[in-house]
N, C-alpha and C positions, 0 to 999 in steps of 0.2 A: 443278285442276292445281296442283301444287306446283313452284315454281321458286326459284332463288336470286336475290338482288339483282344486277341488271345481267346476268343470264344470258339468252342468246339463246333465244327460244321461237318455234317455227314452228306456226302454226295452218293447218289444211287444211279447205276446205269441200267437201262431197260433195253434188252437186245431183241431184235427181230431177225429170225432165221439164223440164230447163233449156234444152233446145234445142241447136242447133248453136253458137250464139254467145251464151251467157248472160252477164249482167253481175253482178259481185260488188261489193258495197259493205261493206267491213269497218268496224266501229264499236268504239271504246274508250270505255266509259262513255257511250255514245250519241253520241259525236263521230266523224265520218267520219275514217277512217285507211286506210292501205294503198294499193295501186296498181291495184285493179280486177281482180286475178286471183284464182284459187281458193286462193291461199296468202297468209298474212300473217306476216311475220317481224319481231320487235321484241326489243329488250333494255332497253326503258324501262318495264317494268311495275312496278307497286307493289302491295303487299298489298291485296286487296279489289277490284282492278280487274275490270271485267266486259267480256268480249269477245264480240261477236256479229257476224253477217254477214247482209246483206240480198241476196237473189237476185232478179234480174229475168230471167225466161225469155224466150227468142227464139221460143218456140212461140206460135202465134196462138190456139189453143184451150186455154187454161188457165183454170181456175176461180179461182185465187188468185195474182195476179201484181201487184206483187212479193210475196215471202214472206220472213219473218224466221226466222233460225235459232234454235237453242237458245242459252242463255247459258253461257259458261264463266267461272266466278268464280275468280280467281287467289289462291293463297296464296304470297306472296313472302317468303322468309326472309332476314333480314339476314346479310350476309357477316361472318365472324369471322376474325381472323388466326391463322396457325399460328406458334407459337414453341417454342423448346426451350432450356433452360438446363443446362449441365453443371457439376458440382461435384466436388471431392475434398477430403480431410481437410486437406491442406497442399500448398503448391507446392514446398517444400523436402523432398527425399527423399534417402535414401542410395543410392549406386550399387548396382544389383542388387536393391533392395528391392521388394516387391510394393506396388502402388498401385491403388486402385479408384476409378473415375469413375462417376458416376451422372447420367443424363439425365432431366430433368423436363419433360414435354411440356405444351403448352397448346393445346387444341382438336386433339388428335391423333387423335380418333376411338376406335373400339373396338379397332382392330387397326393401330396405327401401325407403321411400319418405321423402323429406325435404321441409319445407316451411320456408324460411328466412323472418324475419320481422325487420323493422326499426321503432321504436316508436310504435310497435303494428300493423303496416300496412304491408301487404304482399309485398315482393320485391323478386328479384332474380329468379332463376330457381330451378327445382328439382335436386339439386346437393349438394354434401357435401362441395362445395367451393362457396363462395360468394365474388365477386370483385366489388368494387364501387369507384367512385371518387366524389360522391355527398353528402358526410356526412357533417353535420353542428355540431358546438360545442354543446355538451350535448346529441347528438343522442344516442339512446339505441339500440343495435343490439342483436338479439336473433334468435333462430331457433326452429321449431317444427318438431319432428321426429315421423313418423308413421311406426311401424315395421310390417313386414309380417311374422314374426316368430310365431310358435305355442307356446301356454302356456306362454303368457307374461302378465304382469300387467303394469299399468301406461302407457297405449297406447291409444292415442299418448302422447309423452313426451315433455315437454318444457325444453329448455336448460337454462343454466345460462345467465345472461345479461352482456353486455359489454358497458359501458358508455364512449363515445369518447370525448377526449379533442382536439378540432380542433383549431389550432392557426394560426394567420396571421404572418407577418414578425416580427422577433425579433432581438434584438441586443445582442451580447455577450460582456462581460466585464471581465477583469482580474486584480486583485490587488495582489501585492506581498508585504510581510513584512519579516523582519528578527528578530531573537531573540536578537540580539545585534546591537547597533548603532555604537559602537566604540570597536575596537579589537586591539590586538597586532599581529604583523606579525606572520603567522603560526598558529594562534588560530582558532579553529573550529567555524564556524557560520552556522546556519540553516535558510534557506529561505523557506517560505510557500506561495503557490498560492491559492487564493480564487476566483473561477470562478462564473460568473453569466450566466445562459443559456449555460452551458457547455455540457449538455446532460449526458447520462449514461456512455459514453465512450469517455471523452475528451482526447486530446493529448496535451502534454506539451513539449516545447523546451526551455530550459534555455539557457541564453547567458551571457557571460562576455565580455564586450567591443564589443558587436555585434557578437562574435564568439560562435558557439555552445558549450555547456557544459552540464554536468549532463546527466540524463536519463529521460525517459517519466514517470514523477512522479510529484505529486503536492508539493513535497518537494525537496530541493536541499541543500546538505551539502558539504562544501568545507573548506580547510585550505590553499588555494593557492592565497588568495586575496592580492593585493598590493594597496598602497595608490593611489587613483584616479581611481581605477577600477569601472566600472558601471555594475551592475547586473540587468537583465531584464528577461522576460519570454514571450513566444508566445503561445497562446491558439488556438487550432483547435477544434471547437465545434463538439459534436456528434449529434447536432440537424440539420436536413435538412433545417429548416425554418430560420436559422440564416443567415443574409445577409452580415455580416462583418467578416466572418471567413476566415483565421486566424486573431486574434486581439492581439495587443501588450499590455503588462502590463505597469505600471509605472516603472521608473528607480530608483534604489537604489544605492547611492554612500556612502559607509561606510568610516569612519575614520579609517585608518590602521596605527597604531603607530609602528615605527621600534624599534628594540632593539639597544643598543649602538653598534657602529661599533667595529671591531677588532682593538685594539690599536696597533700602531707601536712600535717597540723596542724603549725604552726611548732614547732620543737624548741628548748627553752631553759627557763630558770627561770620558774615560774609564781608565785613569791613574791620580791619585790625589796624590800630594806630599804635605803633611800637613806642611812640613818645609817651603814650598813656600806659600801655602794658605790652611787653614783648612776648606774651604767650596767650594761647587760647585753646579751648577744648571743644571736641566734636564727638558726636555719637551717631550710631546707625541702628539698624534693626537687631533686636535681641532674639536670635534664632536658636531654639534649643537643639536643632539638628546640625548646627554649625560647630565644628571642632576648633577651627582656627579662623581668624580674620586677617586678611592681608590688606593693609592700608598703603596708599601711595600719595605722596605730596610732591608736586612738581611745579617749577624746577627745583632741583636739589639745593641750589644756592639760596633759595628763599628761607631755609630753616637751618637752625643750628642743631636741634635735637627733636626727635619725635619719640614719644613713649606710647606704646600700644598696650592697652588692657582690654583684650577681647573686642567688644563692640564700642569701646571708648578710645579716643585718641587725644593726646595732649601734645601741642606743638610749641616749641620755643623758636620764635622767628629770628632771623639774622638781622642785626642792627643796620647792616649796610644795604639791605634789600628793600626796594619799593617796587610795586607793580602788581601783576596778577599771579595768583597761584591756584592750582587745581587740586582738589582732594577727592579721591575715589577709594572704594573699598569693595571686596568680594569675600565670600565665605568658602571654606573647604571642609569636607569630611571624607570618610572612607570611600564614598562613591565618586568623589571628584570635586572639581571647582564649580562654584555657583557663578551666576552672571555678575559682571562688574556693574556697580551702581552708576547712575548718572553722576557726573562730576559737579561738585560744588565749587563755584568760582569765588575766590576770596581776593579782595583788594587789600594790599598791604601798604600802609602809608606811614610817614614819619614826620609829624608836625612838631612845632615848638611854640612856646609862648614867652612873653615878657611880663614879669611880676610888677606890681605897683611899687614906686619908690617912697623913701621917707623924706624927700625934699619938700620944701614949702612950695612946690610946683605941682599943679594938678596935671597928671598924665593919664591920658585915655588911649588905650590900644585896641584897635578893632580891625578886622575880627581877631579874636584871641580865644583859643589858640588858632594857628593857621599853618599851612604848609606852602603858602605862596605869598602874594603881595599883601601887605597890611598897612594900616594907617596909625600914626602917632599924633595925638592932639595934646598940646601943652596949654595950660591956663594958670594964671597967678591965683594965689589963695590969699585972702584977707586975714 
């Protein structure tokens, strides 16, 4: 006999030649049980239990008395609980949109029955799927499962409940901000987008001057901004109920400060004769983005004084120095130093000359002036 755990089972004894007042002794695994009648009712059986009955006849002329019945070996199956879980794609839906609910049974048997409910009232059909377009905000959806399996508990079973958020038309919004308002050219800046009604899977399209940039993320990092660039973002909401998707964000126009420009080679004489003049002046690029100019004249012994006036330089050369000197310059502003210019190589010379005399002798000096060998030619004058 097959029974379920804790199921009530009734055993009945049928006697042959038992007499008018037979006596019955029921036994469970050889142990006396029951109340001495021809029936034995119990709900305490376990798998493998053996039930028998011993009959004592009231007849005097019986050949075998008492007599033992046949054995009944029990198969007792464990009870299992009935459960049901209901699910849907999302609890937030648009007013009037179609939504599908699915019931997943546990121990439902081969032919379970389903009763869907909205706010406790029966709806739908006997199916594991419930589809409706008539939900209102706050409606509670559930399902009752009745299993046709054997040996089950909690039958019928009530599912979990799903409380629906039904929304009408909504507007999406997008605001962007940056971690810096003023940067230097090439400096990294991070932009962050903050959506309203973006849904669980919003889409972002960043833009610089209206051209697509970045990737589909709520943050955008760049080092490529120039002065005047306008950064914005476009949001495509993941909500079906949004009526203005995609929506554009505010515009951000950062101040992008440039570094000083690359200075030109200093402009000025590359040959200085201190016999003629012991000073010279030089100039370089007039850059409006440069706050200060740093000039260098090397070696230091080549000059007595240097006077810097922004992109202009005035040098007083040392009387004792001859040879080569290098002049370089670079600019500086709040963003940092610019590139050092190419060097101007200056030759510093010290020549001398001999003036004509008042004697009655013709004197010719050549070359004149000179810083090396020269010739003197004398001639008589008539």
